[in-house]
Each structure stands twice: as structure tokens, then as C-alpha cells.
matplotlib code that plots the C-alpha trace (Angstrom):
import matplotlib.pyplot as plt

x = [0.0, 2.8, 4.7, 1.6, 1.1, 4.7, 4.5, 7.1, 5.0, 6.6, 10.2, 12.6, 13.8, 16.7, 19.1, 21.3, 21.7, 20.0, 20.3, 17.3, 15.0, 16.6, 16.3, 12.6, 12.0, 13.0, 10.6, 10.8, 12.6, 15.4, 15.7, 16.1, 18.7, 20.7, 20.5, 21.7, 24.5, 25.5, 25.5, 27.6, 30.1, 30.3, 30.8, 33.6, 35.3, 35.1, 36.7, 39.6, 39.9, 39.9, 42.6, 44.7, 44.4, 45.3, 48.4, 49.5, 49.0, 50.9, 53.7, 54.0, 53.8, 56.6, 58.8, 58.2, 58.3, 61.2, 64.8, 65.6, 66.5, 64.5, 61.4, 61.8, 62.2, 59.1, 57.2, 58.4, 57.3, 53.8, 53.2, 53.4, 51.5, 48.7, 48.6, 48.6, 45.6, 43.7, 44.4, 43.3, 40.1, 39.2, 39.9, 37.8, 35.0, 34.9, 35.0, 32.2, 30.1, 30.6, 29.7, 26.6, 25.5, 26.1, 24.0, 21.3, 21.1, 21.1, 18.4, 16.2, 16.6, 15.8, 12.4, 9.8]
y = [0.0, 2.4, 1.5, 2.2, 5.6, 6.5, 5.3, 2.6, -0.6, -1.5, -1.5, -4.3, -4.4, -6.7, -3.8, -3.4, -0.2, 3.1, 3.3, 1.0, 3.8, 6.3, 4.0, 3.4, 7.1, 7.2, 6.5, 3.0, 4.1, 5.7, 2.6, 0.4, 2.8, 2.7, -1.1, -1.3, 1.0, -0.9, -4.2, -2.7, -1.5, -5.0, -6.4, -3.9, -5.1, -8.7, -7.7, -6.2, -9.3, -11.5, -9.4, -9.5, -13.3, -13.6, -11.4, -13.3, -16.7, -15.6, -14.3, -17.5, -19.5, -17.6, -17.9, -21.7, -22.7, -20.6, -20.3, -17.2, -14.4, -11.8, -13.9, -14.8, -11.1, -10.3, -13.0, -11.5, -8.1, -9.4, -10.6, -7.1, -5.7, -8.1, -6.8, -3.3, -4.0, -5.6, -2.6, -0.1, -2.1, -2.3, 1.5, 2.4, 0.1, 1.7, 5.2, 4.4, 2.8, 5.7, 8.2, 6.1, 6.1, 9.9, 10.5, 8.2, 10.2, 13.5, 12.4, 11.2, 14.5, 16.7, 18.3, 16.8]
z = [0.0, 0.9, -2.3, -4.4, -2.8, -3.5, -7.1, -6.5, -7.0, -10.4, -9.0, -8.7, -5.1, -5.7, -6.2, -3.1, -1.1, -1.3, -5.1, -5.5, -4.2, -6.4, -9.4, -8.7, -8.8, -12.4, -15.3, -16.7, -19.9, -17.8, -15.6, -18.6, -20.1, -16.9, -16.9, -20.5, -19.8, -16.7, -18.6, -21.4, -18.8, -17.4, -20.9, -21.5, -18.2, -19.4, -22.7, -20.7, -18.6, -21.8, -23.4, -20.2, -20.1, -23.7, -23.3, -20.2, -21.8, -24.9, -22.8, -20.8, -24.0, -25.6, -22.5, -22.3, -25.9, -27.4, -26.6, -28.6, -26.2, -28.3, -28.3, -24.6, -23.7, -25.7, -23.8, -20.5, -21.6, -22.4, -18.8, -17.2, -20.1, -19.3, -15.7, -16.9, -19.2, -16.4, -14.1, -16.7, -17.3, -13.6, -13.2, -16.2, -15.0, -11.6, -13.0, -15.4, -12.7, -10.3, -13.1, -13.9, -10.3, -10.0, -13.2, -11.9, -8.6, -10.4, -12.8, -10.0, -8.1, -11.2, -11.1, -13.5]

ax = plt.figure().add_subplot(projection="3d")
ax.plot(x, y, z, "-o")
ax.set_aspect("equal")
plt.show()
């Protein structure tokens, strides 16, 4: 009854924290757009993780399979590059998620 009087009856209450109330104050089209953007951000993070794993596996493969010093050095260079790619991906994911939450809160507080 209280949810209906607040206009929150169609909300999904599985979202953790206070952002679920903010999200429910938005129109359905805005909530769906936020969900799509959040999912795209997660897919981008997974692409960074996949790239980092490929670089690390390639580096380990080069180190283990070849004896040429140049190729082995290149393999050793790929391993920290993989760690760097992973760190960049996580930082970008967190920044995008933080910006999305800020935009969500700002949109919910805007007068209609």
C-alpha cells in the first residue's frame, strides 16, 4: 500500500543499497537505459579481462616454448602488459560505474 502511494510498485527491489529507491523514482525508460549502460560497462570489463588473459597466456607460451633471447624477452614483456591492461580495465569500470550512479542520482533529483 505504501509503495503504491509513492508510485514505487513496479520497481525491482533486488538492487542493493539506497540506489534502489533512487532507481525506482525514475521512469521505466530511464531505468532500462541505466540497466543497459550498466550491462555494457560489465561487458567492457570482461573484454579487458579476456585481453589480459590472452596477453598473459601468450607471454607464458613464448617464454616456455622458445629459446631465442629476443622472443623470450618479448614474452616476459607481455606478462606485465597483461597486468597493466587488467588494471586499466578495472579502473575504467569503476569510474564508469561511479559516473553512472552519479548520473542516476542526479536524474532522480531533477524536477519533472
